[in-house]
C-alpha positions as CSV (number, residue, x, y, z in Angstrom):
1,M,78.0,82.8,105.0
2,T,77.7,79.2,105.8
3,T,80.8,77.2,106.6
4,P,80.7,73.4,106.5
5,A,82.7,71.8,109.1
6,S,86.0,71.8,107.2
7,R,85.8,75.3,105.7
8,H,87.5,78.4,106.9
9,H,85.6,81.3,108.5
10,T,86.4,84.9,107.4
11,R,85.3,88.1,109.0
12,R,86.1,91.8,108.8
13,P,89.4,92.9,110.4
14,R,89.2,94.0,114.0
15,H,92.4,95.9,113.8
16,G,95.1,96.8,111.2
17,S,98.6,95.5,110.9
18,P,101.5,97.8,111.3
19,H,102.5,96.9,107.7
20,T,99.1,97.8,106.1
21,N,97.9,101.0,104.7
22,P,94.4,102.3,105.3
23,Y,93.1,100.7,102.2
24,G,95.1,97.4,102.3
25,G,98.5,96.4,101.0
26,M,101.9,96.3,102.5
27,G,103.6,99.4,103.8
28,A,106.0,101.4,101.7
29,N,108.9,100.7,104.1
30,E,108.5,96.9,103.8
31,K,111.8,95.6,102.3
32,S,113.5,92.3,101.5
33,K,116.0,91.3,104.1
34,D,118.3,88.7,102.7
35,F,118.9,88.6,99.0
36,S,121.5,85.8,98.9
37,G,119.5,83.7,101.4
38,S,116.3,84.1,99.4
39,L,118.0,83.3,96.2
40,K,119.4,80.1,97.6
41,R,116.0,79.2,98.9
42,L,114.5,79.9,95.6
43,L,117.0,77.6,93.9
44,R,116.4,74.9,96.4
45,E,112.8,75.0,95.3
46,L,114.0,73.7,91.9
47,R,115.6,70.6,93.4
48,T,112.4,68.6,92.6
49,D,113.2,69.1,88.9
50,R,117.0,68.7,89.3
51,W,117.2,66.1,86.5
52,L,115.5,68.5,84.1
53,L,118.1,71.1,85.2
54,I,120.9,68.6,84.7
55,F,119.7,67.9,81.2
56,T,119.4,71.6,80.6
57,L,123.0,72.1,81.7
58,F,124.2,69.2,79.6
59,A,122.4,70.6,76.5
60,S,123.9,74.1,77.3
61,V,127.4,72.6,77.5
62,I,126.9,71.1,74.0
63,S,125.5,74.3,72.6
64,V,128.1,76.6,74.1
65,G,131.0,74.2,73.3
66,L,130.1,74.1,69.7
67,S,129.5,77.8,69.4
68,V,132.8,78.5,71.0
69,A,134.6,76.2,68.7
70,A,133.1,77.7,65.6
71,P,135.3,80.9,65.4
72,K,138.5,78.9,65.6
73,V,137.3,76.7,62.8
74,L,136.4,79.8,60.8
75,G,139.9,81.1,61.5
76,R,141.3,78.0,59.7
77,A,139.2,79.0,56.7
78,T,140.6,82.5,56.8
79,D,144.1,81.1,57.0
80,L,143.4,78.9,53.9
81,I,142.2,81.9,51.9
82,F,145.1,84.2,53.1
83,N,147.6,81.4,52.6
84,G,146.3,80.9,49.0
85,I,146.5,84.6,48.2
86,T,150.0,84.9,49.7
87,S,151.2,81.7,47.8
88,R,150.1,83.4,44.5
89,A,152.0,86.5,45.5
90,I,155.3,84.5,45.7
91,A,154.5,82.2,42.7
92,S,157.6,83.4,40.8
93,F,159.9,81.8,43.5
94,P,160.7,78.1,43.3
95,T,160.5,77.6,47.1
96,K,159.3,79.5,50.2
97,E,162.8,79.8,51.4
98,A,163.9,81.5,48.2
99,A,161.0,83.9,48.5
100,I,161.9,84.8,52.1
101,N,165.6,85.4,51.1
102,A,164.5,87.6,48.2
103,L,162.2,89.6,50.4
104,D,164.9,90.1,53.1
105,T,167.3,91.3,50.3
106,A,164.7,93.7,49.0
107,G,164.2,95.2,52.5
108,R,160.7,93.8,53.0
109,T,161.6,92.2,56.3
110,D,158.0,92.3,57.8
111,F,156.6,90.5,54.8
112,A,159.4,88.0,55.0
113,K,158.6,87.3,58.6
114,L,154.9,86.9,57.7
115,V,155.7,84.4,54.9
116,S,158.1,82.4,57.2
117,A,155.3,81.8,59.7
118,M,152.9,80.5,57.0
119,N,152.7,76.9,55.8
120,I,152.5,77.6,52.0
121,T,153.9,76.5,48.7
122,P,154.6,79.2,46.1
123,G,151.9,79.2,43.4
124,Q,149.6,76.7,45.1
125,G,146.6,79.1,45.4
126,I,143.4,78.6,47.5
127,D,142.5,75.0,48.4
128,F,138.8,75.2,47.8
129,T,138.2,71.6,48.6
130,A,139.6,72.0,52.1
131,L,137.8,75.4,52.4
132,S,134.4,73.8,51.5
133,H,134.9,71.0,54.1
134,I,135.6,73.6,56.8
135,L,132.5,75.6,55.8
136,L,130.3,72.5,56.0
137,I,131.7,71.7,59.4
138,C,130.9,75.2,60.5
139,I,127.3,74.9,59.3
140,A,126.9,71.6,61.1
141,I,128.4,73.1,64.3
142,Y,126.0,76.0,64.3
143,L,122.9,73.8,63.5
144,V,123.7,71.4,66.3
145,S,124.4,74.3,68.7
146,A,121.1,75.9,67.8
147,L,119.2,72.6,68.3
148,S,120.9,72.1,71.7
149,S,120.1,75.6,72.8
150,F,116.4,75.2,71.8
151,T,116.2,71.9,73.7
152,S,117.8,73.5,76.7
153,G,115.4,76.3,76.8
154,W,112.4,74.0,76.3
155,V,113.3,71.7,79.1
156,L,114.1,74.6,81.4
157,C,110.7,76.1,80.7
158,I,109.1,72.9,81.9
159,A,111.1,73.0,85.2
160,I,110.3,76.7,85.8
161,Q,106.5,76.2,85.1
162,N,106.6,73.3,87.5
163,L,108.1,75.6,90.1
164,G,105.3,78.2,89.6
165,W,102.7,75.4,89.9
166,R,104.3,74.2,93.2
167,L,104.5,77.7,94.6
168,R,100.8,78.3,94.0
169,E,100.0,75.0,95.5
170,K,102.0,75.8,98.6
171,I,100.3,79.2,98.9
172,Q,96.9,77.6,98.6
173,T,97.8,74.9,101.2
174,K,99.3,77.7,103.4
175,I,96.0,79.6,103.2
176,E,94.2,76.6,104.7
177,R,96.7,76.4,107.6
178,L,96.8,80.1,108.6
179,P,94.8,81.4,111.6
180,L,92.1,83.9,111.1
181,S,94.3,86.5,112.7
182,Y,96.6,86.6,109.7
183,F,93.7,87.5,107.4
184,D,92.4,90.0,109.9
185,Q,95.7,91.9,109.8
186,N,96.6,91.7,106.1
187,S,95.0,92.9,102.9
188,R,93.4,90.4,100.5
189,G,94.5,92.4,97.6
190,D,98.1,92.1,98.7
191,L,97.7,88.4,99.2
192,M,96.3,88.1,95.7
193,S,99.2,90.0,94.4
194,R,101.6,87.5,95.9
195,V,99.7,84.6,94.5
196,S,99.5,86.0,91.0
197,N,101.9,88.9,90.3
198,D,104.8,87.7,92.4
199,V,104.7,84.1,91.4
200,D,104.3,85.0,87.7
201,N,107.3,87.4,88.1
202,I,109.4,84.6,89.7
203,S,108.6,82.2,86.8
204,M,109.3,84.9,84.1
205,V,112.6,86.0,85.7
206,L,113.9,82.4,86.2
207,N,112.8,81.4,82.7
208,Q,114.7,84.4,81.2
209,T,117.8,84.2,83.4
210,L,118.6,80.6,84.3
211,S,119.2,79.4,80.7
212,Q,121.2,82.5,79.9
213,I,123.2,82.2,83.1
214,F,124.1,78.6,82.2
215,Q,125.0,79.6,78.7
216,A,126.7,82.9,79.6
217,T,128.9,81.2,82.3
218,L,129.8,78.3,80.1
219,T,130.5,80.8,77.2
220,I,132.8,82.9,79.4
221,L,134.8,79.8,80.5
222,G,134.9,78.3,77.0
223,I,136.0,81.6,75.3
224,F,138.6,82.2,78.0
225,V,140.2,78.7,77.3
226,M,140.1,79.3,73.5
227,M,141.7,82.8,73.9
228,M,144.4,81.4,76.1
229,T,145.2,78.6,73.5
230,L,145.5,81.3,70.8
231,S,147.5,83.9,72.6
232,W,148.0,84.4,76.4
233,K,149.4,87.8,75.7
234,L,146.4,89.1,73.9
235,T,144.2,87.4,76.5
236,I,145.8,89.5,79.2
237,L,145.3,92.7,77.2
238,A,141.7,91.8,76.5
239,L,140.9,91.2,80.2
240,L,142.4,94.5,81.4
241,V,139.0,96.3,81.1
242,I,137.0,93.5,82.9
243,P,137.6,94.8,86.5
244,L,136.2,98.2,85.5
245,G,133.0,96.5,84.2
246,G,132.7,94.5,87.3
247,M,132.9,97.5,89.6
248,L,130.3,99.4,87.5
249,T,128.0,96.4,87.5
250,G,128.2,96.0,91.3
251,L,127.5,99.7,91.7
252,L,124.4,99.5,89.5
253,M,123.1,96.4,91.2
254,K,123.4,98.0,94.6
255,K,121.6,101.0,93.3
256,A,118.8,99.1,91.6
257,Q,117.9,96.5,94.3
258,P,116.0,98.8,96.7
259,H,113.9,100.0,93.8
260,F,113.1,96.5,92.7
261,R,111.9,95.7,96.2
262,Q,109.8,98.8,96.3
263,Q,108.4,98.0,92.9
264,W,106.8,94.8,94.0
265,T,105.7,96.1,97.3
266,S,103.9,99.0,95.5
267,T,102.4,96.4,93.1
268,G,100.8,94.8,96.2
269,E,99.5,98.1,97.4
270,V,98.0,98.9,94.0
271,S,96.3,95.5,93.9
272,A,95.0,95.9,97.4
273,T,93.5,99.4,96.7
274,V,91.8,98.2,93.5
275,E,90.4,95.1,95.2
276,E,89.0,97.3,98.0
277,A,87.5,99.7,95.5
278,I,85.8,96.9,93.5
279,S,84.5,95.0,96.5
280,G,83.2,98.1,98.2
281,H,82.1,100.0,95.1
282,E,78.5,100.5,96.4
283,V,79.6,101.9,99.7
284,L,82.1,104.2,98.0
285,A,79.5,105.6,95.8
286,L,77.0,105.9,98.7
287,Y,79.4,108.0,100.8
288,G,81.1,109.8,98.0
289,L,84.5,108.3,98.9
290,E,85.6,107.9,95.3
291,E,88.1,110.8,95.6
292,E,89.7,109.3,98.7
293,F,90.2,105.9,97.1
294,N,91.4,107.6,94.0
295,D,94.0,109.6,96.0
296,S,95.1,106.4,97.7
297,F,95.4,104.7,94.3
298,Q,97.3,107.6,92.8
299,T,99.7,107.6,95.7
300,S,100.4,103.8,95.3
301,N,100.5,104.0,91.6
302,T,102.9,106.9,91.6
303,R,105.2,105.1,94.0
304,L,105.0,102.0,91.7
305,Y,105.8,104.2,88.7
306,R,108.8,105.9,90.3
307,S,110.3,102.7,91.7
308,S,109.7,100.8,88.4
309,F,111.2,103.6,86.3
310,I,114.3,103.9,88.4
311,A,114.8,100.1,88.6
312,Q,114.4,99.6,84.9
313,F,116.5,102.7,84.0
314,V,119.4,101.6,86.1
315,S,119.1,98.1,84.7
316,S,119.1,99.4,81.1
317,L,122.5,101.1,81.7
318,M,124.1,97.6,81.9
319,M,124.3,96.8,78.2
320,P,125.5,100.3,77.1
321,I,128.3,100.1,79.7
322,M,129.3,96.6,78.7
323,N,129.2,97.6,75.0
324,M,131.6,100.4,75.8
325,I,133.9,98.0,77.6
326,S,133.6,95.6,74.7
327,N,134.7,98.4,72.3
328,F,137.7,99.2,74.5
329,S,138.7,95.6,74.5
330,Y,138.2,95.4,70.7
331,V,140.6,98.3,70.1
332,I,143.3,96.8,72.3
333,V,143.0,93.4,70.7
334,A,142.9,94.8,67.1
335,V,146.1,96.8,67.6
336,G,147.9,94.1,69.5
337,G,146.8,91.4,67.1
338,G,147.9,93.5,64.1
339,L,151.3,93.9,65.5
340,M,151.6,90.2,66.2
341,V,150.6,89.3,62.7
342,A,153.1,91.7,61.3
343,G,155.7,90.2,63.5
344,G,154.9,86.7,62.3
345,S,154.1,85.4,65.8
346,M,150.4,84.9,65.0
347,S,148.4,84.0,61.9
348,L,145.8,86.3,60.5
349,G,143.1,83.6,61.0
350,S,144.1,83.3,64.6
351,V,143.8,87.0,65.1
352,Q,140.5,87.1,63.4
353,A,139.3,84.3,65.7
354,F,140.7,86.0,68.8
355,I,138.9,89.3,67.9
356,Q,135.7,87.4,67.5
357,Y,136.2,85.7,70.9
358,S,137.0,89.0,72.5
359,R,133.8,90.5,71.2
360,Q,131.9,87.5,72.4
361,F,133.6,87.5,75.8
362,T,132.2,90.8,77.0
363,Q,128.7,90.0,75.6
364,P,127.9,87.2,78.2
365,I,129.4,89.3,80.9
366,G,127.0,92.1,80.0
367,Q,124.2,89.5,79.9
368,L,125.1,88.3,83.4
369,A,125.1,91.9,84.6
370,A,121.7,92.6,83.1
371,M,120.4,89.2,84.4
372,A,121.7,90.1,87.9
373,N,119.4,93.1,87.9
374,S,116.5,91.1,86.5
375,L,117.2,88.4,89.1
376,Q,116.8,91.0,91.8
377,S,113.3,91.6,90.7
378,G,112.5,87.9,90.9
379,V,114.2,87.5,94.3
380,A,112.2,90.5,95.6
381,S,109.0,88.7,94.6
382,A,110.3,85.4,96.0
383,E,110.9,87.1,99.4
384,R,107.3,88.3,99.4
385,V,106.1,84.8,98.6
386,F,108.4,83.2,101.2
387,E,107.3,85.8,103.8
388,F,103.8,84.5,103.3
389,L,104.8,80.9,103.4
390,D,106.7,81.5,106.6
391,A,103.8,83.1,108.4
392,T,102.9,81.5,111.7
393,E,100.4,78.6,111.1
394,M,97.8,77.2,113.3
395,P,99.0,74.4,115.6
396,I,99.8,71.2,113.7
397,D,97.3,68.4,114.2
398,E,99.7,65.6,113.8
399,G,98.8,62.8,116.2
400,A,95.5,64.5,117.1
401,L,92.6,62.1,117.8
402,S,89.1,61.7,116.5
403,F,86.2,61.5,118.9
404,A,86.0,57.8,118.4
405,Q,89.7,57.4,119.3
406,A,89.4,59.7,122.3
407,R,86.6,57.6,123.6
408,G,88.2,54.3,122.8
409,S,85.5,53.4,120.3
410,H,86.0,51.3,117.2
411,V,84.6,52.7,114.0
412,Q,85.4,52.1,110.3
413,A,88.3,54.0,108.7
414,G,87.3,57.5,107.7
415,Q,84.2,57.5,109.9
416,D,83.4,59.2,113.2
417,E,80.4,58.8,115.4
418,H,78.0,61.6,116.2
419,V,78.5,63.7,119.3
420,A,75.8,64.4,121.9
421,G,76.7,68.1,121.9
422,R,77.7,68.8,125.6
423,V,80.0,71.8,125.5
424,V,82.0,73.0,128.5
425,F,84.1,76.3,128.6
426,D,86.5,75.8,131.5
427,H,88.2,79.1,132.7
428,V,88.7,80.2,129.1
429,R,91.0,83.2,128.4
430,F,91.7,84.7,125.0
431,S,93.0,87.9,123.4
432,Y,93.7,89.0,119.9
433,T,96.6,91.1,121.2
434,E,98.5,90.4,124.4
435,D,97.6,93.7,126.0
436,T,93.8,93.6,125.3
437,P,92.0,90.5,126.6
438,I,88.7,89.8,125.0
439,I,87.5,86.9,127.1
440,K,89.0,87.0,130.6
441,D,87.8,84.1,132.6
442,L,84.8,82.3,131.1
443,S,83.3,79.1,132.6
444,L,80.1,77.7,131.1
445,T,78.4,74.4,130.7
446,V,75.9,73.7,127.8
447,E,74.0,70.4,128.0
448,P,73.2,68.4,124.9
449,G,70.2,69.7,122.9
450,Q,70.1,73.1,124.6
451,M,69.6,76.3,122.7
452,V,72.0,78.9,124.0
453,A,71.4,82.5,123.1
454,I,74.3,84.9,123.4
455,I,73.6,88.6,123.6
456,G,75.6,91.7,124.5
457,P,76.9,94.9,123.1
458,T,79.3,95.1,120.2
459,G,82.8,93.9,121.2
460,A,81.5,91.9,124.2
461,G,83.1,88.7,122.8
462,K,80.0,86.9,121.4
463,T,81.4,86.0,118.0
464,T,84.8,85.3,119.6
465,L,83.2,82.7,121.8
466,V,81.9,80.6,119.0
467,N,85.1,81.1,117.0
468,L,87.0,79.5,119.8
469,L,84.6,76.6,119.8
470,M,85.3,76.2,116.0
471,R,89.0,76.5,116.8
472,F,89.4,79.4,114.4
473,Y,91.6,80.7,117.2
474,E,93.6,78.9,119.9
475,L,93.0,79.7,123.6
476,D,95.5,81.7,125.7
477,S,94.6,79.5,128.7
478,G,91.8,77.2,129.9
479,A,90.1,74.5,127.9
480,I,86.9,73.8,125.9
481,F,85.4,70.3,126.1
482,L,83.1,68.7,123.6
483,D,81.4,65.6,125.1
484,D,84.0,65.6,127.8
485,V,86.9,65.6,125.2
486,N,89.3,68.5,125.1
487,I,89.0,69.9,121.6
488,A,92.7,70.9,121.7
489,H,93.4,67.2,121.6
490,L,91.2,66.6,118.6
491,N,91.8,67.0,114.9
492,I,90.6,70.4,113.8
493,D,88.6,69.0,110.8
494,T,87.1,66.5,113.2
495,V,85.8,69.2,115.5
496,R,84.4,71.3,112.6
497,S,82.8,68.2,110.9
498,H,80.2,68.2,113.7
499,I,79.4,71.9,113.6
500,G,77.4,73.9,111.1
501,M,77.7,77.7,111.1
502,V,75.7,80.5,109.6
503,L,77.1,84.0,109.6
504,Q,75.6,87.5,109.3
505,D,77.8,88.1,106.2
506,T,76.6,85.8,103.4
507,W,79.0,84.1,101.0
508,L,78.1,82.3,97.8
509,F,80.6,80.9,95.3
510,D,80.2,80.9,91.6
511,G,77.9,78.0,90.8
512,T,74.3,76.9,90.8
513,I,72.0,77.3,93.7
514,E,72.0,73.5,94.2
515,Q,75.8,73.4,94.3
516,N,75.8,76.2,96.9
517,I,73.3,74.5,99.2
518,A,75.1,71.1,98.8
519,F,78.5,72.8,99.5
520,G,78.6,71.6,103.1
521,A,77.3,68.1,102.5
522,Q,79.4,65.6,100.6
523,N,77.6,63.6,97.9
524,A,74.3,65.4,98.6
525,Q,71.6,64.4,96.2
526,R,68.9,66.7,94.7
527,E,66.3,65.3,97.1
528,A,68.4,66.3,100.2
529,V,69.0,69.8,98.7
530,V,65.3,70.3,98.1
531,A,64.4,69.1,101.5
532,A,66.9,71.5,103.1
533,A,65.5,74.3,101.0
534,K,61.9,73.5,102.0
535,T,62.8,73.4,105.7
536,T,64.3,76.9,105.4
537,A,61.4,78.3,103.4
538,V,63.6,79.1,100.4
539,D,62.2,76.4,98.1
540,R,59.3,78.6,97.0
541,L,61.7,81.5,96.1
542,I,64.0,79.2,94.2
543,R,61.3,77.7,92.1
544,Q,60.2,81.2,91.0
545,L,63.6,81.7,89.3
546,P,63.8,80.9,85.6
547,Q,66.3,78.0,86.1
548,G,65.2,77.0,89.6
549,Y,67.9,75.1,91.4
550,D,70.1,75.4,88.3
551,T,70.2,79.2,88.5
552,L,73.8,80.5,88.5
553,V,74.7,82.8,91.4
554,S,77.9,84.4,92.7
555,N,79.0,86.3,95.7
556,E,79.1,89.6,93.9
557,G,76.1,89.1,91.6
558,D,72.6,90.5,92.0
559,T,70.6,87.6,90.7
560,I,69.0,87.2,94.2
561,S,68.4,89.5,97.1
562,Q,70.4,89.7,100.3
563,G,67.6,88.1,102.3
564,E,67.4,85.2,99.8
565,R,71.2,84.8,100.0
566,Q,70.9,84.5,103.8
567,L,68.2,81.8,103.4
568,L,70.5,79.9,101.0
569,T,73.3,79.9,103.5
570,I,70.9,78.7,106.2
571,A,69.8,75.9,103.9
572,R,73.5,75.1,103.3
573,A,73.9,74.6,107.1
574,F,70.8,72.4,107.3
575,A,71.9,70.2,104.4
576,S,75.2,69.5,106.2
577,D,73.2,67.8,109.1
578,P,75.5,69.1,111.9
579,D,75.4,68.0,115.5
580,I,75.9,71.5,116.7
581,L,74.5,74.7,115.2
582,I,76.0,78.1,115.4
583,L,73.9,81.0,114.2
584,D,75.6,84.4,114.2
585,E,72.9,86.9,113.5
586,A,71.6,84.4,110.9
587,T,68.2,86.1,110.5
588,S,69.4,89.7,110.4
589,S,68.9,90.1,106.6
590,V,65.4,88.6,106.2
591,D,62.1,90.3,106.6
592,T,59.8,89.7,109.5
593,R,57.6,87.1,107.8
594,T,60.5,85.1,106.4
595,E,62.1,85.3,109.9
596,L,59.1,83.6,111.4
597,L,59.4,80.8,108.8
598,V,63.1,80.4,109.5
599,Q,62.5,80.4,113.3
600,R,60.0,77.5,112.9
601,A,62.4,75.6,110.7
602,M,65.3,76.1,113.2
603,E,63.0,75.0,116.0
604,A,62.4,71.7,114.2
605,L,66.0,71.3,113.2
606,R,67.6,71.9,116.6
607,Q,65.6,69.0,118.2
608,G,68.3,66.8,119.6
609,R,71.1,69.3,118.7
610,T,73.0,71.9,120.6
611,A,72.5,75.4,119.2
612,F,74.4,78.6,119.8
613,V,72.5,81.7,118.7
614,I,74.0,85.2,118.6
615,A,71.2,87.7,118.2
616,H,70.4,91.3,118.6
617,R,66.7,90.9,118.3
618,L,65.8,89.6,121.7
619,S,62.3,88.7,120.7
620,T,63.8,85.8,118.7
621,I,65.5,84.1,121.7
622,R,62.7,84.1,124.3
623,D,62.4,80.3,124.1
624,A,66.1,79.7,124.5
625,D,67.1,77.1,127.1
626,L,69.9,79.4,128.3
627,I,70.6,83.0,127.7
628,L,74.1,84.4,128.2
629,V,74.6,88.1,128.6
630,M,78.2,89.1,127.8
631,E,79.9,92.3,128.6
632,S,83.7,92.9,128.1
633,G,84.4,89.2,127.6
634,D,82.6,88.0,130.7
635,V,79.2,86.4,131.2
636,V,77.5,88.8,133.5
637,E,74.1,87.0,133.6
638,M,72.9,83.6,132.7
639,G,69.4,82.0,132.8
640,R,66.1,81.8,131.0
641,H,64.1,84.7,129.6
642,E,61.7,84.9,132.5
643,E,64.4,84.5,135.1
644,L,66.6,87.3,133.7
645,L,63.7,89.7,133.4
646,A,62.7,89.1,137.0
647,R,66.3,89.9,138.1
648,G,66.0,93.3,136.6
649,G,69.7,93.3,135.6
650,A,71.6,93.8,132.3
651,Y,69.3,91.5,130.3
652,A,66.2,93.3,131.5
653,R,67.7,96.7,130.6
654,L,68.6,95.5,127.1
655,Y,65.2,93.9,126.6
656,N,63.1,96.8,127.9
657,A,65.2,99.3,125.8
658,Q,64.7,97.2,122.7
659,F,61.0,96.6,123.4
660,A,60.4,100.3,124.0
661,T,62.2,101.1,120.6
662,S,60.1,98.5,118.8
663,F,56.9,99.8,120.4
664,T,57.7,103.4,119.4
665,E,58.4,102.3,115.8
666,E,55.2,100.3,115.5
667,T,53.2,103.2,116.9
668,C,54.7,105.5,114.3
669,E,54.0,103.1,111.5
670,E,50.3,102.7,112.6
671,S,49.9,106.5,112.8
672,Q,51.1,106.9,109.3
C-alpha cells in the first residue's frame, strides 16, 4: 500500500483490545452507561436544525389543537340531534315548563330532570341547518389538522436526515483524527456497524418518535384541559387508572433497556465476524477454518436473536397493557357519565365527547410508553456512536508550524519548500502499552540523500521506527528532527507531505489504474503517471491489459496479480515526488527479475533523497549508505555492508544464515 503524505497508514493489529472477541466486534458485556445523558447529548445534536424543530412543534400544536377540539364540536352535533328528538317527544305541551311539571306529576322525575337541563322548545325538532354547519366545521377541522400533521412530519424528517448526515460526517472526520492504535485494537466490522447500522437506527428511531412525542404530549395536555372543562369529576375518575399504567410502563422499560443495549452490541459483533470472513475468505478456505468462523457467527447471531426477541417482546407488551387500562377507564367514564346524564348535570353530547376524550387520552400515553422503549434502542445506538466520537484523538495541530514558518522563510500561501532530508532520532522511547517498551533509547542521525536500510527479526521495531517518523504514533519521550526542526512542532500533514511510503501490504481503491497511481499526486497529468509507471517497470504490464491505464481495479479484485499490485503502489509513491522515501518490504511480492528492475528504478529515484528501506532480503541492501541492525527496539549495529560483515556480529550472522539458505535452495533447484 502506498500512502501519500496526507493519507493514513493501516496495518494488522499487534494485540487485541479487552473489548474485542477473537474475530472482531465488541465484547458481549459492553453496555451503555448513561441513558439520560446520552439522550440529552443526542437532542443537543439537533440544535443545528432547531428552527425546523420549532416549526415542527408549531405545526404539531395546530394539528393537535384542532383534533382535540373536534370531539367537543361533534358533541354539539349530538346535542342538536338529541334535543330535536326530545323536543318532538314533548310536542304536546305548550312550554318546556309545562312538560316538566307533567312529567313530575306522572312520576317520571329522571326524565323531567333531563328535560330541565336541555335548551329546547316543544315540537321544534332537529335544526338541520345548524347541524350541517357543525359537520362542515368538523370536516374543515380534520382536514387542516391532517395537513398540519403531514407538514410537521415532513419538516421533522428533514431535520432527522440532516442529523444522520452530520453524524456520518463527524465519524468520517473522527477516523482521520484517530491514532493507529485505535484501529489496532478495534474491529473494522464493528466500526462499520457504528457508521451504518447505528446511525441508521438513530435516524429511524428519532424520525418515528420525535413527531409522535410532540403530538402525544400536546394531545395529553389538550385532552386533559378539555376533559376538565366538561367535567372535573369524570376527569378524576378517568385518571384513577393512569398511575397503574405508569408503574407498568416503568417496569417494562427497565426490563427492556439491557436487551436493547445487547441487541446493538451483538449487531456489531455479527458485522465484525462477517467482515472478517469475507476479507479472509481465501485463508479460511485454505486452512479449513470455515467451521470455526461459522461457530463464532452462530454465537453472535444467537446472542443477537435472543436480545432482539426479548427487547421487542417486552416492547410489544406496551400497547396491550395500555389498551387494557383504556378499557378500564372507558367503563368507569361510561357508568359515571350515564348517571350524570340521568341526573341532568351533564348533556348527552358532553358525555359522548368526554368518552371520546377518555379513549383518546390513554392512546397517546400508550404511544409514549411504546416510544420510550423504541427510544432506548436509538439511545443504545447513539451511545455506541458517541463512544467512538469520544475516543482519544491524535494531538491537535492547532498552531503547528510549516517548515517554512519554522525556518523563518517566506513562501506563498499554501506552499512549503522542499526539505533536504536530514533526520535525527534523539533518545527516542516508545511503547504501544506502558509495560512493554518497543523502542527503548534510540539515537540516530541520517544525513540528506542517504539510503538507510533497517533489518532485524520480527518485532524488533523496524516498522515502528518509520511509523514514528510519519507521526502515526507520538513518542513517549525524546524527539525526532527533520532538517533540524522537531516534527512534534510541525503540522502532521506538513510532515507527511514530504514523505512517500510503500508498504508490504498493498492497497488499491476502486478506480482505474491511472487514478490509483495518481492518488498521491494532486493534479497529476497522464504524462506524469506514465513516467512513474515506466520508472517502476510497470508500464509494459499495464499496456498489456485490454483497457491499459483505464483498466478498473479494486483492493479485493483479481484483475491483476499481487506482484503487479505492488508495482502499482511503488509507482504511486514515485508519482508523489517525495523528499523522503520509506520502503517497508516494498519488493517482497515481486519476482526476482522484476525486483532487479525496481531496484534500478529506486536507485535512480533516490538520488538527492533520503530513503529508509526495511528489508529481509539482505542482498537488496548491500549498497545502502547505512545499515541499522535492530533487536528489541535498540540499534545494536550500525554501518556499511562491508564494515558490518568484518565485525562478525549480528549483521554477519543474519547475512551468512540467509546466504547459506539461498545457496542451498539454488543448489537444489539446479540439481532438479
